[in-house]
C-alpha positions in Angstrom: -91.9 37.2 -1.8 -91.3 33.5 -2.8 -89.7 32.6 -6.1 -87.9 29.6 -7.6 -84.3 30.4 -8.6 -81.3 28.6 -10.0 -78.5 29.1 -7.4 -75.3 29.3 -9.3 -72.8 30.1 -6.6 -72.7 30.6 -2.8 -69.6 31.6 -0.8 -69.3 32.6 2.9 -67.3 35.7 3.9 -66.1 37.2 7.1 -64.5 40.7 7.0 -63.1 42.5 10.0 -63.7 46.3 10.1 -60.2 47.7 10.7 -61.5 50.8 12.6 -64.1 49.1 14.9 -63.0 45.5 14.9 -66.6 44.5 14.1 -67.0 41.3 12.0 -69.2 41.6 8.9 -70.1 38.2 7.7 -72.6 36.6 5.3 -73.0 34.6 2.2 -72.7 35.9 -1.4 -75.1 34.2 -3.8 -75.4 34.4 -7.5 -78.6 33.1 -9.1 -81.0 33.2 -12.0 -84.7 34.0 -11.9 -85.0 32.4 -15.4 -85.4 28.8 -14.1 -86.1 27.3 -17.5 -82.9 28.7 -18.9 -84.6 29.6 -22.2 -82.7 31.8 -24.5 -83.6 35.4 -24.1 -83.5 38.1 -26.8 -84.2 41.2 -24.7 -85.8 44.4 -26.0 -82.7 46.5 -25.1 -80.6 44.5 -27.5 -78.9 42.2 -25.0 -78.9 38.4 -25.1 -79.3 36.0 -22.3 -79.8 36.2 -18.6 -77.5 38.2 -16.2 -77.1 36.5 -12.8 -78.5 38.4 -9.8 -76.5 38.8 -6.7 -77.5 38.8 -3.1 -75.8 39.0 0.3 -77.5 36.6 2.8 -77.1 35.7 6.5 -74.0 33.6 7.3 -76.0 30.6 8.5 -78.0 30.3 5.3 -75.0 28.4 3.9 -76.3 25.4 6.0 -79.4 25.2 3.7 -77.4 25.2 0.5 -77.1 21.5 -0.7 -75.6 21.9 -4.2 -74.9 24.6 -6.7 -76.0 24.9 -9.4 -79.3 23.8 -8.0 -83.0 24.6 -8.2 -84.3 26.3 -5.0 -87.4 27.9 -3.6 -86.2 31.2 -2.3 -87.8 33.6 0.1 -86.9 37.2 -0.5 -87.1 40.4 1.6 -86.8 43.9 0.1 -84.9 46.7 1.7 -83.7 50.1 0.5 -79.9 50.2 -0.3 -77.6 53.1 0.6 -78.1 54.5 -2.9 -81.9 54.7 -2.3 -82.7 51.8 -4.7 -84.6 48.7 -3.7 -82.5 45.6 -2.9 -83.7 42.0 -2.8 -82.1 39.8 -0.1 -82.5 36.0 0.1 -83.7 35.2 3.6 -84.5 31.5 3.2 -83.8 28.7 0.8 -85.3 25.2 0.2 -83.4 22.8 -2.1 -85.6 21.3 -4.8 -83.2 19.5 -7.2 -79.9 19.5 -9.0 -79.5 21.3 -12.3 -77.7 19.9 -15.2 -76.8 22.2 -18.0 -76.0 20.7 -21.4 -76.0 21.7 -25.0 -79.3 21.4 -27.0 -78.7 19.4 -30.2 -79.3 21.4 -33.3 -80.7 19.6 -36.5 -77.8 19.4 -39.0 -75.2 20.8 -36.6 -71.8 19.3 -36.0 -71.7 17.1 -32.9 -70.6 18.7 -29.6 -67.2 17.6 -28.5 -67.5 15.3 -25.5 -71.2 14.8 -25.8 -70.9 11.1 -26.4 -68.8 10.7 -23.2 -71.3 12.7 -21.1 -74.2 10.4 -22.2 -72.2 7.2 -21.5 -71.0 8.3 -18.0 
């Protein structure tokens, strides 16, 4: 399955199993499927978009250019230890940087620091 995502965070890890000495390594990624960042008023009463989380292969970090960033992501689906489906990012292709900034509201007070952001 291929899907555009906003990659928010990526961090490598390497954990040594104390019993076996085996090294478990990978990359933890947090991302949004909601790539337009539109406000969401969900039917269950929640607001916004909760980031998804995936554990990826250790070498996938080499394909991560910037975060946050817009990426084409290739996913595989496996069954987790709890019997539920789990999506895993297996490939990424960087598309562009993402800049998050406030949306001006008509008649609202100016956002602190907004003038500096535009100038810089």
